[in-house]
N, C-alpha and C positions, 0 to 999 in steps of 0.2 A: 191544450184542453178545448180551445175553440174550434180546432179542426175535428177532434174526436166528437164533440158535441153536434157539429154541422153534419157529419155523418149520420149521427144518431136522427137528427131530425129529417134527413132525406129518406132514411129507413121507414120512419113513421109515416110520411108524407105518401109513400107508394104502397103501403102495406094493404089497401083495398077499402072498401067501404065500411065493413066491420071494424076494421082498426082505426080508421078515420073517427068513426063514433067514439071508440075507446079513447083517442086521442084528445077530442073535444070533452070528453068527461073529465079527462085529466087537468086539462087546461083550465077548466072552471075551478080547480082545487088551488091550493097554494102553491107559488114557486117552489118551494121546497118539495112538494109532492110530485111536480113536474120534472124537477132535476132528478130526483130519484128514480122516475120511470125512464128518462132518457139514459142515465147510467145503466140501468137494467137492461135496457134495449142494445146498448152498446156492449155491455158484458155478454149476452146472448149472440150478437153478431160474432164477437171475438171466437167464442166457443165454436159456432158453425164454420167459422174461417177455418179455426185450427183442425175441425174434423174433416173438411175438404182437403185440408193441406195433407194430412195423414194418409187419407185414401188416395190422393195422387202420387203421393211418395210411394205406396206400395204398389201402384200400377206402374211408375217409371222404373222402380227397381226390379220389377218382373221383366219390363222391357231391356232393361240391361244385360239380363243373364242371355239374351238372344244375339248381343254384340261381340265382335272381338276384343276390343278393350272393356272388359267388363268392370274391373277395378276403377277405371278412369271414370266410366259411366255412372258408377255408384257413388264416387267422391263427389261429382257435379250435382247429382239429384240431392245426397244429404247436405251440401253446403248451402243450397237453394232453401232447404226446409229450414236449415239454423238460422238462416237470414230472415226468414218470414216469421219463425218463432221470436226471435229477437225483437222485431218489429211489433208483433202481438203483445209482448211482455211489456214493451215501452208503454203502448196504450193502455193496458190494465194498470200499471203504477200510476199513470196521469190520472185515470179513473179515481182509484183508490185514494190518490192525494187530494182530489177535489172533494170526494167525500169525508175524508179526515177533517180537511178545512172547514167544511160545513158544519159538521158536527161540533168542533171546537168553537165556532163563532156562536152556534146555538146553545152551548154551555156557558159561554161569556155573557150571552144576552140574558140567560136565565139568573146567572148572578146579579147582574146589574138590576134586573127586574126586583130581585130580592132586596136590594140595596134601596130602593124607592120607598119600601115600606118600612124602613127604620125611622124611628123618631128624630127629629132635629135635635142638635146639642143642646140646646138650651132647656128642653124637656127632660134631658138625662142629667141635667145639674152641672152641664159643662158651658163653661162662659165662651162664646162665639170669638173667634180672633185669638184666643189664649194659646200660648205656645210654652214648650218647655225647651230651654236651651235654643230658642229661636226658631224650632220646628213647629209647625202648626198641628194642632191636636186632631187626630182623625176620630170622626163621629164613630164609626164602627170598625175598630182594628180587625176583628174577626173576617168580616166581609172583605176588607182591604187585603188583608193578607191570602184570603182564598182567591181573590182577583189576580194578584200578582203571581201566586203559584200556578193557577191556571194559564196565565200568559206566559209564564216559563215552560210549562209542559207543551205549550203550542209551538214556542221557539224550538225547544228540542226535536219535537215531532217534525217540525219542517226541516232542521238539519239533517235529521234521520232520511227523510224522504229524498233531500237534495244529493245526500251521499248515495242513495240507492239509485236515483237517476244518473249521476255520475258513474256509478259503477256499470249499469246497462249500456251507457254510450261508450264508455271505454272497452267493454267487452265486444261490443259491435264493431268499433274500429278494429281492434286487435283480430276478430275473426274475418273481417273484409280484407286484412293485410295476409292472414294465413291463407284465405282463400286464393287470393291473388299469386301467392307463393307456390300454393300446391298447382295452381293452373299452370304456372311457368314449368313447374318440375315436370308435369305431366306431358306438357307438348314437347319438352326436350327430350323425354323419354320415347314417345312416339316418335319423333324425328330420328332417334338413334336406332329404334327397332326398325323404322322404313329404311334407313341406310344399310342395316346388316341384311335385310332382306335384298335390297338391289345388289349389294356387292356379291351375295351368294348366288343371284341368278346370274349376274356376269360372269361369275367363275364356272358355272355350269355351262354358260353359252359358250365361253372359251374352249372348255374341255370337249364338248360336243363338236365344234368346228375343227378343233385339233384332230380328233378321232376321225372326222369326215375326210380331212384332208389327208390323213395318214392312209386313211382305206382307199382313197382315189389314188394315191401314189403307190399303192400296192405294199405299203409297210404295214408293221404291226402297230394298231392303235395303242397309244400310250393309255396307261391305266388312269382313271378319274382321280 
């Protein structure tokens, strides 16, 4: 997240005088508002980069059709697009994860703020320090349960987010492996094709020479 936010800050810094005024205005607000503004800028950057990648893909695919090895060229272009999309998707997951954590922390703070307004145990007729079977009495069981439930939801959300990050990393690794294998196969196919062409040219050269030698000797040239 640190690297993603750093790029967002850089985008805001170079955005121009009007953008600088807007940044100063946001900075005067709460850190929460600033974080939200930075995330929004990052989402916009990712979307713009994705649009540029798609435009470049169309241009490069059109150029591929002018080449001899069209399929090899197309595979290379599409592999680069997949790698770029995987990188952008990982950045989006990181931004969404940061936003989710911020919202969860805000909810927890809200619950804790509500707890501050609860009357003390003595005012509710509960003896301070009293316990049942050795367990201390909780002043507000409902609030305590809500806090525990909230924390459990946060842990579940964190596990899901981590699983998602792991899946993205695994997919990226597998895709990189496939790209390498495809590149190797394409290189071997090109080498085989070049060898076939070379052998055909050598055969034609031998036949042509044989025909020329036969003609020079007054013999009937052999059929090619």
